[in-house]
C-alpha positions in Angstrom: 37.3 -20.9 8.5 36.9 -24.7 9.2 33.7 -26.7 8.7 32.8 -26.8 12.4 32.7 -23.0 12.4 30.6 -22.9 9.3 28.1 -25.3 10.9 27.9 -23.2 14.0 27.4 -20.1 11.9 24.5 -21.9 10.1 22.8 -22.7 13.3 23.2 -19.1 14.5 22.0 -17.7 11.2 18.8 -19.9 11.3 18.0 -18.6 14.7 18.5 -14.9 13.7 16.4 -15.4 10.6 13.5 -16.5 12.7 13.9 -13.4 14.9 14.1 -11.3 11.8 10.9 -12.8 10.4 9.1 -12.2 13.7 10.3 -8.5 13.7 9.2 -8.1 10.1 5.8 -9.6 11.0 5.4 -6.9 13.7 6.4 -4.1 11.4 4.0 -5.4 8.8 1.1 -5.6 11.2 1.8 -2.0 12.3 1.9 -0.9 8.7 -1.3 -2.6 7.8 -3.1 -1.0 10.7 -1.6 2.5 9.8 -2.6 2.2 6.2 -6.0 0.9 7.2 -6.6 4.0 9.3 -5.4 6.3 6.5 -7.6 4.7 3.9 -10.6 4.9 6.3 -10.1 8.5 7.2 -9.6 9.5 3.5 -12.6 7.7 2.1 -15.0 9.7 0.0 -18.5 10.2 1.3 -21.1 8.3 -0.7 -22.9 11.5 -1.6 -19.7 13.3 -2.9 -20.2 12.4 -6.5 -23.8 13.6 -6.6 -22.9 16.8 -4.8 -20.2 17.5 -7.3 -22.5 16.7 -10.3 -25.2 18.9 -8.9 -22.7 21.8 -8.5 -21.5 21.3 -12.0 -25.1 21.3 -13.2 -25.4 24.8 -11.8 -22.4 25.9 -13.9 -20.6 27.4 -11.0 -17.0 26.5 -9.9 -17.8 28.2 -6.6 -20.5 25.7 -5.9 -18.1 22.9 -6.9 -15.5 24.2 -4.5 -18.0 24.4 -1.7 -19.1 20.8 -2.4 -15.6 19.5 -1.8 -14.5 22.0 0.9 -12.5 20.4 3.7 -12.7 17.0 2.0 -9.9 14.6 2.8 -10.5 12.1 0.1 -8.4 11.8 -3.0 -11.5 12.7 -5.1 -12.3 15.8 -3.1 -8.7 17.2 -3.3 -8.5 16.6 -7.0 -11.8 18.4 -7.7 -10.8 21.2 -5.2 -7.6 21.7 -7.2 -9.6 22.0 -10.4 -12.4 24.3 -9.0 -9.9 26.5 -7.2 -7.8 27.1 -10.4 -10.5 27.1 -13.1 -9.8 30.8 -13.8 -6.3 29.9 -15.0 -7.7 28.2 -18.1 -8.6 24.7 -19.3 -5.1 23.4 -19.8 -3.7 24.7 -16.6 -6.7 23.3 -14.6 -6.2 19.9 -16.2 -2.5 19.9 -15.3 -3.2 21.0 -11.7 -5.8 18.3 -11.2 -3.4 15.7 -12.6 -0.7 16.9 -10.3 -3.0 16.8 -7.3 -4.0 13.2 -8.3 -0.4 12.1 -8.4 0.4 13.7 -5.0 -2.5 12.2 -3.3 -1.9 8.8 -4.9 1.7 8.8 -3.7 0.5 9.5 -0.1 -1.9 6.6 -0.3 0.7 4.2 -1.7 3.3 5.0 1.0 4.6 1.8 2.5 2.8 -0.5 0.0 6.1 -1.2 -1.9 7.5 -2.6 1.4 4.4 -4.7 1.9 4.6 -6.1 -1.6 8.4 -6.8 -1.3 7.9 -8.5 2.0 5.0 -10.7 0.6 7.2 -11.8 -2.3 10.4 -12.5 -0.4 9.4 -13.6 3.1 8.9 -17.3 2.0 12.4 -17.3 0.5 13.8 -15.8 3.7 12.1 -18.5 5.7 13.3 -21.2 3.3 16.9 -19.9 3.7 16.5 -20.2 7.5 15.2 -23.8 7.0 18.2 -24.7 4.9 20.6 -23.3 7.5 18.8 -25.2 10.2 18.9 -28.5 8.3 22.7 -28.0 7.8 23.1 -27.6 11.5 20.8 -30.6 12.2 22.8 -32.9 9.8 26.0 -31.8 11.5 24.6 -32.8 14.9 23.5 -36.2 13.4 27.1 -36.9 12.3 28.4 -36.4 15.8 25.7 -38.5 17.5 25.3 -42.2 17.6 22.4 -44.6 17.0 19.0 -43.5 18.2 20.4 -40.3 19.5 21.3 -39.4 16.0 17.8 -40.0 14.7 16.3 -37.9 17.5 18.8 -35.1 17.0 18.2 -34.8 13.3 14.4 -35.0 13.5 14.4 -32.4 16.3 16.7 -30.1 14.3 14.6 -30.5 11.1 11.5 -29.7 13.0 13.0 -26.5 14.4 14.4 -25.6 11.0 10.9 -25.9 9.3 9.6 -23.3 11.7 11.4 -20.7 9.6 9.5 -21.7 6.5 6.2 -21.7 8.4 6.9 -18.2 9.8 7.9 -17.0 6.4 4.6 -18.1 4.9 2.7 -16.6 7.9 4.4 -13.2 7.2 3.9 -13.4 3.4 0.2 -14.3 3.2 -1.2 -11.3 5.1 1.3 -9.0 3.3 0.2 -10.1 -0.1 -3.5 -9.9 0.8 -3.2 -6.4 2.3 -1.1 -5.2 -0.6 -3.7 -6.3 -3.1 -6.6 -4.8 -1.1 -4.9 -1.4 -0.7 -3.7 -1.3 -4.3 -7.3 -2.0 -5.4 -8.6 0.8 -3.3 -6.0 3.2 -4.7 -6.9 2.3 -8.3 -10.6 2.7 -7.5 -10.2 6.1 -5.9 -7.9 7.3 -8.7 -10.4 6.2 -11.3 -13.2 7.9 -9.4 -11.2 11.1 -9.2 -10.4 11.0 -12.9 -14.0 10.5 -13.7 -15.2 13.5 -11.7 -12.2 15.5 -13.1 -13.3 14.6 -16.6 -16.8 15.9 -15.9 -15.3 19.2 -14.5 -13.2 19.6 -17.6 -16.1 18.9 -19.9 -18.0 21.7 -18.0 -15.1 24.1 -18.5 -14.8 23.3 -22.2 -18.5 23.6 -22.8 -19.2 26.6 -25.1 -22.4 27.3 -23.2 -20.5 28.1 -20.0 -19.5 31.7 -19.5 -16.3 33.0 -18.0 -18.1 34.1 -14.9 -19.0 30.5 -14.0 -15.3 29.5 -14.0 -14.1 32.1 -11.5 -14.3 31.0 -7.8 -16.0 33.5 -5.6 -18.3 34.8 -8.3 -21.9 33.8 -8.6 -22.9 31.9 -11.8 
């Protein structure tokens, strides 16, 4: 492959990298919207914590189960797993709540790894497109004369720098959204663990009878 073919390939590559960045930007926007809807729909009601604590204060796992019934939040599903399996014993209840926490966390984190990877690497992809564009611009300059050469190289460099700009425009929202969603996941997981700890403390309390740990039976 001769040098002229390589230069032509560089120009084509720079163009396709810009198209790729635009496509990744569209995918990223769709993912941010989709994750935003998921996080909004699975948010915990403000009164959930108080409702669970009130139910725990009654010493009834049935009341706890009713407090989180049909809840779509991570916290509600973790507590529901504990309340619904409290009759299996303390150790089994703890393991089932931990399993529910991991399952729900994985659902919330779906797609975030792509977002983080895109945020970290989009600027480098844009820079690669810029380098290819500059190679093509320099080659055009070598085949032009006088003022035409100057205009050719400046126009080529301007077009090449667009790749870097697009790369940054893709990366910044991706990093920001990734950090926001990760923060929400950690906050929800911590809240679920806190409520789960209170439920476990209730089950381990020597003052709680077996009847209070069996769903469907009044305390």
